[in-house]
C-alpha positions as CSV (number, residue, x, y, z in Angstrom):
1,M,80.2,105.2,79.4
2,R,78.4,102.5,77.3
3,H,75.1,101.2,78.7
4,A,74.9,104.1,81.2
5,L,71.3,103.3,82.0
6,T,71.8,99.9,83.1
7,A,74.8,100.9,85.3
8,V,72.5,103.6,87.1
9,M,69.8,101.4,87.6
10,A,72.2,98.7,88.9
11,A,73.9,101.2,91.1
12,A,70.5,102.4,92.5
13,S,69.5,98.7,93.3
14,L,72.9,98.2,95.1
15,I,72.1,101.6,97.3
16,S,68.7,100.4,98.2
17,I,70.2,97.0,99.1
18,A,72.9,98.7,101.0
19,H,70.2,101.0,102.9
20,A,68.3,97.6,103.7
21,Q,71.4,95.5,104.9
22,P,74.5,96.9,106.5
23,P,77.9,95.3,105.6
24,G,77.7,92.1,108.1
25,A,74.5,91.1,107.1
26,S,74.0,87.4,106.0
27,A,70.5,87.1,104.8
28,Q,69.8,84.4,102.2
29,G,70.9,85.2,98.8
30,A,72.2,88.9,99.7
31,T,75.8,89.8,98.6
32,P,77.4,91.4,101.7
33,S,79.9,93.6,99.2
34,S,76.4,95.2,98.0
35,A,76.5,97.6,100.9
36,I,80.1,98.4,100.8
37,A,79.6,101.5,98.8
38,A,77.0,102.9,100.6
39,T,78.9,102.3,103.8
40,I,82.0,103.7,102.6
41,A,80.2,107.0,101.9
42,K,78.5,107.3,105.1
43,D,82.2,107.2,106.6
44,M,83.6,109.7,104.2
45,D,83.6,112.5,106.4
46,G,85.8,110.9,109.0
47,L,87.6,109.4,106.6
48,M,88.6,113.0,104.8
49,T,89.4,114.3,108.2
50,L,92.0,111.5,108.7
51,Y,93.3,112.1,105.2
52,R,94.1,115.7,105.8
53,D,95.7,115.1,109.0
54,L,97.6,112.5,107.5
55,H,98.6,114.8,104.6
56,A,99.2,117.7,106.7
57,N,101.8,115.7,108.9
58,P,104.0,113.5,106.6
59,E,107.3,111.7,108.1
60,L,110.1,111.0,106.1
61,S,111.3,107.2,105.4
62,E,111.9,105.2,108.6
63,Q,110.8,108.4,110.7
64,E,107.3,107.5,110.4
65,S,106.7,106.8,114.4
66,A,103.9,109.5,114.8
67,T,102.1,108.1,111.7
68,A,102.6,104.3,112.9
69,A,101.4,105.1,116.2
70,K,98.3,107.0,115.3
71,L,97.1,104.3,113.0
72,A,98.0,101.5,115.4
73,R,95.6,102.9,117.8
74,R,92.8,102.7,115.2
75,L,93.5,98.9,114.5
76,K,93.4,98.1,118.0
77,A,90.1,99.8,118.5
78,M,89.0,97.3,115.8
79,K,90.1,94.4,117.8
80,F,93.1,93.5,115.8
81,A,96.1,91.9,117.6
82,V,98.7,94.8,116.9
83,T,102.5,94.5,116.8
84,E,104.3,97.8,116.6
85,K,107.9,98.7,115.8
86,V,108.3,95.6,113.0
87,G,111.3,96.6,110.9
88,G,111.4,99.9,112.5
89,T,108.3,101.8,112.5
90,G,106.2,99.1,110.6
91,V,103.0,98.1,112.1
92,V,101.4,94.4,111.8
93,A,97.6,94.0,112.7
94,V,96.3,90.5,112.9
95,L,92.9,89.3,112.8
96,K,91.9,85.6,113.0
97,N,88.5,84.2,111.7
98,G,88.9,80.7,111.7
99,S,90.7,78.4,109.0
100,G,91.3,79.4,105.7
101,P,93.9,81.6,103.5
102,V,95.9,84.2,104.9
103,L,95.6,87.7,103.3
104,L,98.3,90.2,103.5
105,I,97.1,93.8,102.9
106,R,99.8,96.4,102.7
107,A,99.7,100.2,103.0
108,D,102.9,102.3,102.9
109,M,103.6,105.3,105.2
110,D,106.4,107.5,104.2
111,G,106.6,111.1,102.6
112,L,108.9,112.3,100.2
113,P,111.6,115.4,101.0
114,V,109.5,117.6,98.6
115,T,108.3,120.9,99.7
116,E,104.5,121.2,98.7
117,Q,103.3,123.7,96.1
118,T,99.6,122.5,95.9
119,G,98.0,125.5,97.6
120,L,95.7,123.3,99.6
121,E,94.4,124.6,102.7
122,F,95.8,121.4,104.7
123,A,99.0,121.5,102.8
124,S,102.0,120.2,104.6
125,R,104.4,122.8,106.2
126,V,106.7,120.0,107.6
127,K,110.2,120.7,107.8
128,A,112.6,117.6,108.6
129,K,116.2,116.4,108.3
130,T,117.3,113.6,106.0
131,A,119.3,110.9,106.8
132,D,122.4,112.8,105.6
133,G,121.3,115.8,107.6
134,A,120.0,118.3,105.0
135,E,116.9,120.1,106.1
136,T,113.7,119.7,103.6
137,G,110.2,119.9,103.3
138,V,108.1,116.9,103.6
139,M,105.1,115.9,101.3
140,H,103.1,113.0,100.8
141,A,103.8,113.5,96.9
142,C,103.2,109.8,96.2
143,G,99.8,109.5,97.8
144,H,100.7,107.1,100.8
145,D,98.1,109.4,102.7
146,T,95.4,107.9,100.3
147,H,96.9,104.4,100.8
148,M,96.7,104.8,104.6
149,T,93.4,106.0,104.8
150,A,92.0,103.4,102.4
151,F,93.7,100.8,104.4
152,I,92.0,101.8,107.5
153,E,88.8,101.9,106.1
154,T,89.1,98.5,104.5
155,A,90.3,97.2,108.0
156,R,87.3,98.8,109.3
157,L,85.0,97.3,106.9
158,L,86.3,93.7,107.2
159,S,86.4,93.5,111.0
160,S,82.9,94.6,110.8
161,M,82.0,91.6,108.4
162,K,83.5,88.7,109.8
163,E,80.4,86.4,109.7
164,D,81.0,86.7,105.9
165,W,84.5,85.6,105.6
166,K,87.1,83.2,107.0
167,G,90.7,83.2,107.5
168,T,93.3,85.5,108.8
169,L,94.2,89.1,107.9
170,V,97.6,90.2,108.2
171,M,97.4,94.0,107.6
172,I,100.8,95.8,107.4
173,L,101.9,99.5,107.6
174,Q,105.3,99.7,105.8
175,P,107.9,102.1,106.4
176,A,110.6,103.2,104.0
177,E,109.1,102.4,100.5
178,E,110.3,105.6,98.9
179,V,113.9,104.5,99.7
180,G,113.4,100.8,98.4
181,R,114.0,99.1,102.0
182,G,110.8,98.9,104.2
183,A,109.6,95.8,103.0
184,R,113.0,94.3,103.2
185,L,113.1,95.5,106.8
186,M,109.9,94.1,107.4
187,L,110.6,90.6,106.1
188,E,114.3,90.7,107.8
189,D,112.3,91.3,111.2
190,G,110.1,88.1,110.9
191,L,107.3,89.1,108.9
192,Y,106.8,85.6,107.6
193,T,107.8,83.8,110.9
194,R,106.6,85.8,113.8
195,F,103.2,86.2,112.2
196,P,100.9,84.2,109.9
197,R,102.8,83.4,106.7
198,P,100.6,84.7,103.7
199,T,99.0,83.0,100.9
200,H,97.7,86.0,99.2
201,A,99.2,89.6,99.1
202,I,97.4,92.8,97.8
203,A,97.9,96.4,97.6
204,F,97.2,99.5,95.6
205,H,98.8,102.7,94.4
206,D,97.4,106.0,93.4
207,A,97.9,106.9,89.8
208,A,98.6,110.6,88.3
209,N,97.8,109.4,84.9
210,L,94.2,108.1,85.5
211,G,91.0,109.3,86.0
212,A,89.7,109.9,89.6
213,G,88.3,106.7,90.8
214,K,89.4,104.4,87.7
215,I,91.2,101.3,88.3
216,G,94.2,99.9,86.4
217,Y,95.9,96.5,86.4
218,T,98.7,94.9,84.8
219,P,99.2,91.3,84.7
220,G,103.0,90.2,84.8
221,F,105.6,92.8,85.5
222,A,103.7,95.7,86.8
223,L,106.7,97.8,88.2
224,A,110.6,97.9,87.4
225,N,113.8,96.9,89.0
226,V,115.5,100.3,90.2
227,D,118.9,100.6,90.6
228,S,121.2,103.7,91.3
229,V,124.8,103.2,89.6
230,D,127.8,105.5,90.6
231,L,130.3,106.0,87.6
232,L,133.5,107.5,88.7
233,V,135.5,108.4,85.3
234,R,139.2,108.6,86.1
235,G,141.6,110.6,83.9
236,A,144.8,112.7,84.2
237,G,144.1,116.4,84.7
238,G,146.0,119.6,84.1
239,H,145.8,123.2,82.4
240,G,142.9,123.8,80.0
241,A,145.5,125.3,77.6
242,Y,147.5,122.2,77.2
243,P,145.0,119.5,76.8
244,Q,147.4,117.2,74.8
245,T,149.1,116.6,78.4
246,T,146.0,115.5,79.9
247,R,143.4,112.4,79.7
248,D,140.3,114.8,79.9
249,P,137.7,112.8,81.8
250,I,134.8,115.1,80.9
251,V,135.4,114.5,77.3
252,L,135.6,110.6,78.2
253,G,132.5,110.8,80.0
254,A,130.7,112.6,77.3
255,R,131.7,109.9,75.1
256,I,130.7,107.1,77.7
257,V,127.1,108.9,78.1
258,T,126.6,108.6,74.3
259,A,127.6,105.3,74.0
260,L,125.4,104.1,77.0
261,Q,122.4,105.1,74.8
262,T,123.0,102.1,72.6
263,L,122.7,99.6,75.6
264,V,118.8,99.9,75.1
265,S,118.6,101.1,71.2
266,R,120.9,98.4,70.1
267,E,121.3,95.5,72.5
268,Q,118.2,95.3,74.3
269,D,115.2,93.4,73.1
270,P,112.3,96.0,72.1
271,F,109.9,93.9,73.9
272,D,111.8,93.8,77.0
273,P,111.8,97.3,78.1
274,A,114.8,99.1,79.6
275,V,116.1,102.4,80.7
276,V,119.5,103.8,81.4
277,T,119.4,107.4,82.4
278,V,122.4,109.5,83.6
279,G,120.8,111.8,86.1
280,S,124.1,113.8,87.1
281,F,127.4,114.5,85.4
282,A,129.7,116.4,87.3
283,G,133.6,117.3,87.2
284,G,135.8,119.9,87.6
285,A,135.7,123.5,89.3
286,K,137.3,126.2,87.2
287,H,137.3,127.1,83.7
288,N,140.7,126.4,82.9
289,V,141.6,123.5,84.7
290,I,141.1,119.8,83.3
291,P,140.1,117.7,86.5
292,D,141.3,114.3,87.1
293,D,137.8,112.8,87.6
294,A,134.3,113.3,86.6
295,K,131.3,111.3,88.4
296,M,128.3,110.4,86.8
297,L,125.2,109.4,88.6
298,L,122.7,106.8,86.7
299,T,119.3,105.1,87.1
300,V,118.8,102.0,85.6
301,R,115.9,100.2,85.1
302,S,114.4,96.9,83.9
303,Y,111.9,94.1,84.6
304,S,113.8,90.7,84.7
305,D,116.6,90.0,86.6
306,E,118.5,88.7,83.6
307,T,117.9,92.0,82.1
308,R,118.9,94.1,85.1
309,E,122.4,92.0,85.6
310,R,123.2,92.6,81.7
311,L,122.3,96.4,81.7
312,I,124.9,96.9,84.7
313,R,127.6,94.6,83.1
314,G,127.0,96.4,80.0
315,I,127.6,100.1,81.6
316,E,130.7,98.7,83.2
317,R,132.0,97.2,79.4
318,I,131.1,100.3,77.8
319,A,132.7,102.7,80.3
320,R,136.1,100.5,80.3
321,G,136.1,100.3,76.4
322,E,135.8,104.0,76.1
323,A,138.5,104.6,78.5
324,I,140.9,102.3,76.9
325,A,139.9,104.1,73.4
326,A,140.9,107.3,75.2
327,G,144.0,105.9,76.3
328,V,143.6,105.9,79.9
329,P,145.9,103.4,81.8
330,D,145.0,100.2,83.4
331,D,145.3,101.6,86.7
332,R,142.7,104.5,86.1
333,M,139.8,102.5,84.3
334,P,136.7,103.8,85.5
335,L,135.1,102.4,88.5
336,L,131.5,101.4,88.6
337,S,129.3,100.9,91.9
338,V,125.9,99.6,92.2
339,K,124.0,100.7,95.5
340,D,123.2,97.6,97.5
341,E,119.7,98.8,98.1
342,F,117.7,98.4,95.0
343,T,114.1,98.4,94.4
344,P,113.3,94.8,92.7
345,S,110.4,94.7,90.0
346,T,107.0,93.9,91.2
347,Y,105.2,91.0,89.4
348,N,101.8,90.3,89.2
349,P,101.3,86.4,88.5
350,P,99.1,86.9,85.6
351,A,96.5,84.3,86.2
352,F,95.8,85.7,89.8
353,A,96.1,89.4,88.2
354,N,93.3,88.4,85.6
355,R,91.2,86.7,88.2
356,M,91.3,89.5,90.8
357,A,90.2,92.0,87.6
358,E,87.5,90.0,86.6
359,V,86.3,90.1,90.4
360,L,86.6,94.0,90.1
361,K,84.9,94.1,86.8
362,S,81.9,92.0,88.1
363,H,81.7,94.8,91.0
364,F,82.1,98.0,89.5
365,P,80.3,99.7,86.4
366,E,81.5,99.1,83.0
367,G,84.5,101.1,82.1
368,T,85.8,101.5,85.5
369,V,88.5,98.7,85.5
370,S,90.9,98.5,82.7
371,E,94.4,96.9,82.0
372,T,97.3,99.4,81.9
373,R,100.8,99.4,80.6
374,P,103.7,98.3,83.0
375,S,105.5,101.1,84.5
376,M,109.3,101.7,85.0
377,A,108.6,103.3,88.4
378,G,109.8,101.4,91.2
379,E,107.6,99.9,94.2
380,D,109.2,97.4,96.9
381,F,105.7,95.6,97.5
382,G,107.4,93.0,94.9
383,R,109.6,92.0,97.6
384,Y,106.6,90.2,99.5
385,Y,106.3,87.9,96.5
386,R,109.8,87.4,95.9
387,A,110.6,86.3,99.4
388,D,108.0,83.1,98.6
389,K,106.7,82.9,95.1
390,S,103.9,80.5,96.1
391,I,102.0,83.7,97.3
392,E,99.4,85.0,94.9
393,S,100.4,88.6,94.8
394,F,98.3,91.5,93.2
395,I,99.0,95.5,93.2
396,F,96.7,97.7,91.2
397,W,96.2,101.4,90.3
398,V,93.5,103.6,91.4
399,G,93.4,106.9,89.5
400,G,93.4,110.2,91.3
401,V,93.0,113.1,88.4
402,P,89.9,114.9,88.4
403,A,87.8,114.4,85.3
404,D,88.1,118.3,84.0
405,R,91.7,118.2,84.2
406,M,91.8,114.9,82.5
407,A,89.8,116.3,79.6
408,K,92.2,119.3,79.8
409,A,95.3,117.2,79.4
410,A,93.6,115.1,76.7
411,A,92.9,118.3,74.5
412,G,96.6,119.4,75.3
413,E,95.3,122.6,77.3
414,I,97.4,121.6,80.4
415,S,100.1,119.1,81.4
416,L,99.4,117.0,84.4
417,P,101.8,116.7,87.4
418,S,103.3,113.2,88.0
419,L,103.8,111.4,91.3
420,H,106.5,112.9,93.4
421,S,105.5,116.3,91.8
422,P,104.9,119.4,94.6
423,F,101.9,120.0,92.7
424,W,100.4,116.4,93.0
425,A,96.9,116.6,94.6
426,P,94.7,113.8,93.9
427,E,90.9,113.7,94.0
428,A,91.2,112.1,97.2
429,D,88.0,111.3,98.3
430,K,87.4,109.3,94.9
431,V,90.8,107.4,95.4
432,I,89.9,106.7,99.0
433,A,86.3,105.5,98.4
434,T,87.4,103.3,95.2
435,A,90.5,101.8,96.7
436,S,88.5,100.9,100.2
437,E,85.6,99.3,98.1
438,A,88.3,97.3,95.6
439,M,90.5,96.2,98.5
440,T,87.3,94.9,100.6
441,V,85.6,93.5,97.5
442,L,88.9,91.5,96.7
443,A,89.5,90.3,100.4
444,M,85.9,89.0,100.6
445,H,86.5,87.2,97.2
446,I,89.9,85.3,98.4
447,L,88.5,84.8,102.2
448,K,85.1,83.7,100.9
449,R,83.5,81.2,103.3
450,D,82.1,78.9,100.2
């Protein structure tokens, strides 16, 4: 890292200040945020105990009752006004501290239907049933356990530093992010009417492609629209020995799969990314029987709503066109259905994102904070901004990959597990420490007394 000596000297200076002046002290000329890192370090044993407990006891989307109750108790002990069961299992904690901005800070609570294979001593052994009744292992394979732990530490720090900021904190624990509806459920349950309406909203997500403790940010579109599309390809079945008597939906489906690739490669502006992936193609049950139907399941990803609509209409057009070319009659045209519950794209208003990035860059050592590329993953944090576009909204990444593994991956020696992998095990203490510090610094900037 460039200017390493300067960074070390600066860090030493901050630590000396931290020991002399705990969070909340407001001596003339001192910056309260200078004590944050040292305080988090002192709290780390307790934070890791909480993290391990959350990791070992995940709950599926809309089943997060025990997790919500556990964290609500901690927020109540910090003197937040806590409301439980918002939008199902969501928690809203409000701390008023005079006039000023209203800052929403969000963490998501749900785990995934994934059987953990990390080998950690505190690995999840939880089994649960999905909404459709299937039994599955459950794991925090997306790092929501780090999100919640950093959220609790941020709440504790800010509640102990009230003399150094003014305004209102609205801290929310959100259910059902993994199924894309938790934010909608909380909004529909009065998040912006029953509680103070935010002027600002911030959140973070751990990252499986950044070094542990590194921070990434993206101005503009940061995460994608995510649509689940079902396509029923209809034909006329018959004996496999006499294909001339049929309208084979499997051959037709194969032509549709191939043609769909042109939506991105030949119809989409290369500077406006999009993804159309056929994740499942199923039809028939016997070697010598041509079925009547075949079914395809697609994931469709985009950034703007206009591109989203164009892709969905394009899938419908291509499927119909190929069916006509195959001689399928009008009453057997393919049927397309788009799942009502889609995850909308997440947008960081650029001016605000760049301002927040400068706050982080001025606080952390050089090289810690960098701009990163947009992701085609989905994250329903974007709904809070979409519900009121006057809100200044910002989500950022905190890396969780240990330095030695990053080096091996860069050298081509290993492949890194992604988020949602049963092998994803972030360097949790660094994620929690960096995220807690970053969230607190941003909150102090937004809610500053000057």
